[in-house]
N, C-alpha and C positions, 0 to 999 in steps of 0.2 A: 586868688589862690586859696583853695579849700584844703585845710589840714584836719578837718573834723574827724576823718576816718582814723587818725592816729589815736584819738581818745575813745572813739566808739567801737573800734575794731574793724576788721574787714567786712565790707558790705556783701551780703549774700545775694547773688544775682538770680539763682534759681536752685531748686532742690530736685535731685533724682531719687525717686522713691523705689525701694526694693522690698521684697518680702521680709527681709531681716533687719535692715536699717536704712536710714536716709542719708544721702550724700549731698552735702551743701557745696555748691560751686560758688566760691567767693572771689573777691578781687585778687587775693593772694594765689588762688588756684589758677586764675587766668595768667597772672604774672609768671608763675612757675611753668605753665605750658609754653608761653612765649619764650622764656629763658631756655627751655629744653629744645625748642625748635631752633633758636639762634645758635645754641651750642652744637646741635647736629649739623646745621648748615656750615658753621665755621669749621667743624671737623672735616666735613666733606671737601670744602675748598682748600683747606690746609694740606690734606693728605693727597690731593689731586696733583698729578704731574710732578711727582717727586723725582729729582734728578741726582745723579752721582756728584755732579758739580753744581752745587746749589747756587741760586741767584740771591739777590738781596733779601727778598721776603722769606725764602726758605732758610736762609742763614739766621734771621731773627727768630723764627719759629724753633729751629733746632737749638739755638742758644737758650731760649726760654725753657724748652723741655729738658735740656741738660742741667739748667739751674734747679729745676724741680727735682730731678733724680739725685742731684748732689745734696739738696736739702734733706730729702728723705734718707739718703745714705748716712749723712752726718748726724741726723737725729735718731733714726731707728736702726741703723746698721745696714750693711750691704745685703744681708740675708733677707731684709724686708723690703727690697725694691719693688716687690710685687704689689705693694700698696700705693705706689706712686700715682697710678691712674685714678685711684679713689681720692687721694689727697688733692690732685689736680682738679678733679671734677667738683669736689666740695668748694675749693677756692674760686673757681670760675663761676659756679652757680651762685655763690654768695655775692660776688662782685656784680654779675649781670643783674641779679634780682635787686640789688641796691641801686644800680645805675638806672634801671627801668623806672624806679620810683621817682627819679629826678625829672622824668619827662612830664610829670603831673597828669599823664593820661592813665598810667597804670600805678598801682600801689606797690610800694617796696615790700617784697615778700619777706625780707629779713626783719621787717618791723612787725611781723606776725609771730607770736610765740609758738604757735602750732608748727610753723615751718622749722624754726631753729630747734625746737624740741624733737621733731621727727629726725633731723640730722643727728642730734645728740644721742637718740635712742639707737640709731643704726650703729654709731660708734661704740656705744655700750654693748650692743649685741655682738659686735666683732670682738671686743675685749673678752667677754664671757666665753664666746665660742673658742677662741684660741687658747684661753686659759684651761678650759676643759680638755681640748684636744691635746695640748702639750703636756699637761700635768695630771689629767684625770679628773673625773667628777668629784670623787671623794676628797682629793687634795684641794680642789677648788672650794669645797664646803669647809674643809678644815682651816683654810686660810682665813675664814671669818673669826676663828677662835684664837688667832695669834695676836700678840705674843702670849697672852693669857686668856683663859676662857671668859673672864668677866668683861673683856673688851668686845665680846661678840655683838651686843646691841650697838655699840659705837661703830663697829666695822660695817654692820648692815646699813646704818644710817649714812655712813660715808659713801657706801656703794650706791645708795639711792640718790644721794646729793650730787654725785658726779655728773650725771646727764642733766640734772636740773640746773646746776651751776653753769655748765657748758652752754646750755640753751639761753638762760637768762642773761648771761654776760653779753652774748651777741645781740640778742633781741633788745636788751635794755639800752645799750649804747646807740644802736641805730634809731630806735623809737624815741629815745630821749633827745637825740640830736634833732629829729624832726619836730618834736614838741617845742624845743627851744627856738628853732628857726621860726615856727609859727607864732610864738609869743612875741619875738622881736619884730616879726613882720607886722603884726597887729599894732604893736607899740609905735612903730615908725609911721604907720598909717594915721594914728591919732595925733602924733607929734607933727606930722606934715600938715594936717588940717589946722592945727593951732598956729604954726609958724607962717604958713602961706594962705591961710583962710581969708585974709584980707584982700587978696588979689581979686580983681573983678571977673565976673563970668565963670567960664569953665576952668580958668586957671586956678581958682581957689579950691576946686575939687580934685585937682590932679595930685596924686601921692608922690611928690618929688623925692621925698626921702626914701621911698621904697625902691628907687632905681639904684642898682649897683651894690648897695650894702647887703641885701639878702643873698645876692649871687655869690658874694665873697664868703658869707657864712655857709652857704650850701656847699661850696667847694671844700670847706673844712669838715662840716658835720656829715655830709653825704659821701663825698668823694674820698677824702683823706681818711676819715674815721672808718668808712666802709672798707677800705683796703686794709687798714690796721686790724679791724675786728675779724675780717676774713682770714688774715694771716694768723692771728692769735687762735682762732677756732681750729684751724688746720694744725697749728703747732701743738696745741693741747691734744688733739686727736692722735697725732704721731707719738706723743709721749705716752698716752694711755695704751694705745695698741702695741707700741714698741715694748712696753713693760710686760705685756702678755705674750710677746714673741721674742724671747731671748735667743742668742745664737744656738744653732743646732747642737753643738757640743755640750752646752749647759743643759739643754733639754734631755739629751742622752744620758748625761751624768746623773741627773735627777731620777730618771727612770731606772738606771742601774742601782742607785742607792736604795730606791724603794723595793726593787726586786731582791736585793741582798737582805734588807730588813725583813721582808716577807719570808724569805728562805730561812733566815735565822730563827724567826718565830715558829715556823713549821718544824724545824729540827728540834727546837726546845720542847715543843709539845710532844713529839715522838719519843724523846728521851724520858719525859715524865710519864 
């Protein structure tokens, strides 16, 4: 079992040259393409032959979708249910990309920082977009000076650190789990040769201790940890985006308050 890619990064299969820049097709790119195809196929199968009186499979799917929407509503509010498909796509993409890495045929895309960073940047873009749309560009810029002007550098650093933290958390846990599994796998190989090396013939070369133990570790580091990190990533995404999309009445109240302040300033200037 070869884990060298975890330390050396994703292998580049080939490069597409363009007049402006080069596009590297890596192991992670292939994994993402396969994950996208799988999600598309699953979506078509699940949405096919939907009945008013659902059968066993449709009941399970509807229950899972309901759980997703309830989670989004409980975290972001009912007015933000429009983000449920995005959250669901993030979660499923993360899970499938991690599971594909367990096949040892494809590389886990979530163990590639460029993948998790891309997801984090999309989330940050959503946060900025809705902050500007709901409160205005000037108010968004003024937010960096709160509560006092001297905090502006710290607020800017915090804003930049948000996607970096989001990306590194997911990447670090998945990649770190893979590295630990690789180290233990190698250690068991050496220990097996020491303990059973005295056996005659081919028996002395068989890695007996590598049977079973790495599989149990993989269940934790790849499966369980993959699910947890996907959930945490989606939960933080919901928190960040939800903070930029407060209830409509709060947005309207903020706009009215700004309009009143603007009108008061204008009236004051006219009097003077």
